[in-house]
N, C-alpha and C positions, 0 to 999 in steps of 0.2 A: 967837140967829141965826135968820134966816128960812129955812125949808126951801123950796126951789123943787121942787115935785113934778114928777117926770119919768115919762113912760111908759117902761116897760122895753122898749127896742128890741133888746136882745141876746137876744130870746126863743128859748129852747130850742136854743141853739147846741150842736152836737154836739162834745163835747170828747174828747180822747184818753182811753181807759180808764186809770183810775188805781187803785192799791191804797192810796191815802191813807187810806181809811176804816178801815184796820187800826189807825190811831192815834187815831181820833176816836170821840166819844160822841154821843149825841143832843143833849145840851146844851140842853134846852128852857129851863130857867130863865135860862141865860146869854143865849140868843137873845132871850127876852122882855125881859130887863133892858136889853140893848143897843138893841133897837128902841125901848123906852120912852125911853131917854136920847136917841136920835137924834130921836125925835118931839118931845121937849122942847127940841131945838135944839143938843144937843151934836154935835161933829164926831167923825169916826172917830179923828182924832189925839188929841183930848181923852180919848176913852174908852180908847184904848191907854195913855195916860199914867195914867189912873185904875187900870188893871189893874196897872201897875207900882208906883204909889205907895200905892194903897189896897186892892189885891187884891180888886177888886169881884166877881170870879168865884170867890172863896174857893178858889183853886188851892193845891195843896200845895207847889209850887215856882215860882219866877219863870219857869222854862222852860215849865212846864205852863201857866201863865197866858198866856204869849205864844202857845203852840200853840193854846189854846182861843180866844183873841182872834182869831188869824189865820183859824182855821176858821170860826168863827161870822160874822166879818166877810165872808168870801168868800161864805158862804151868803146873807147879807143883800144884798150887792151884786149877787148873781146875779138877785135879784128887782127891783132898782131901789128907789126910795124912795116910789113912789106907793102902796105897799101899807100903809105905816105906819098911816094912820087906819083902814083896814078891819081891820087886825090889832088895833089898840087897842080898837076897838068890839066885837070878837068875844068869844065866851066861850072858856073854856080849851080846849075840844075843837077849836074853830076855830083858835085860836092854835097848837095842836100840829100841826094839818094844814098850816098855813102854814110851820111849821118844817120839816116833812117835805117839802113842796113845794120849799122853798129848797134842801134837800139834793139833791133829785132834779134840779133845774135845774143845780146846781153839780157833780154827780157823775153822768156819763152812764151808767156801769156800773150804779150803783144805780137810776137811772131805768129802764134796760132791764130790770132784775130785776122791779121793781114792774109795769112795763107788760106785759112778756112772760109773766111767771109769775103774779103775784097777780091782775092784771086778767083774764087768761085763765081762771083758776080760778073767779072770780066769774061770768064770762060763761057758762061751762058748768054753773054751779050746784054746783060741787064745794065751795066755801067752806072749804077747808082745804088746808094744804100741809105737806110734810115735808122733812127734810134731803135726801132723795133728789131733790127738785125743785131744790134749790140745787146739788147735785152735777151734775145733768144740765145746768143752766143754765151753770155754770162750764166744764164739759167742752166744751159747744158753742162757748162764747166763745173757749176756748183753741184750738179748731180754726180759728176764723175770724180770730183776732188773734195775730200772731206775738209781739208784746210779752207778751201774757198767757200764751202757751205756756210761757214761762220762769218763771212764778211757781211758788213752792214749794207743797207741800200745806199747810204751816204758814200761809202767807199766805192761801190759799183758805179754810182752816179759820177763821182770824180774821175774814175778811170775812163768812163765813157767820154766825158768832156775832153780829157787829155788825149785819148786816142784820136778823137776827131781833129783836135788841134794839131797833133803830130802829122797826120796825113795831109791836112791842109797846108801846113807850113813846109812840108816836103814837096809840095806841088802835085800831089796825087789826087786832090779833090778840090771842088769849089767850097764856098762857105754857106751853102744853102741852109735855111732854118729847119725845114721839115725833112727834106731829102737832099743828099749831097751827090753831085755828079762825080764819077770816078774818071780821072784822066790817065790812060795807060801810058806810062813813061817810055821813052826810047832810051835804052841803055847804051851808053858809049861803048864801042867794041872793047876798049882797054879795060873798062870797069867790068864788063860782062866776063871777059877772059880772066881777069884777076879773081872774081868771085868763083868761077868754075875751077880754076887752078887751085883754089884754097878750100875746096870742099863745100862751097856755099851755093851749090846749084839750086837748092830749095829757095834761097833768097831771089835768085834770078827768076824762078818760076812764080814766086809770090808777087814780084814787082811787074813781071811781064804778063801775068794772067794766062799761063799755059799749064797744061797737064804734065 
């Protein structure tokens, strides 16, 4: 199939806060495999079928395979398809940053955490964050958002653990127990240009730690 490249015009749309990330992983290998198949001309429907018939994501159950496919596909669609060649030409570090950027566009609460907490830490030169930063972030959001006010401590705890894992697996932090060091990534020029051209300058700022 010939892929018609589209500029992503749904750029940085603010979505309702969601706790969906409690059930999700970073899923970098799955993200990379799906983008590769799409780049080679497969459709989302064909990839969904491969998940069912060939278990291409090596999921433990068919239900898990579908959950993974749905989450990864939503992330990819959040960026549109014009990033495929930039992604395929990038090194692994760049590909991980693309996977993280896709999560941030698809999950407004996670984007806000990276933008408001991690970016601010880098701006002020702190370069580390702790569980207390997550606690304060969630507490503030619960005061601002009625929907979040009803979320349980268990939900917030799972979100905290998953957010920390996402940042670690994307290469943005170490795996410290009490405090985690933040590593400011160097964005490849092609990736940075693509993000800016597609209305995602806020992602660039969030990742680069700039005002």
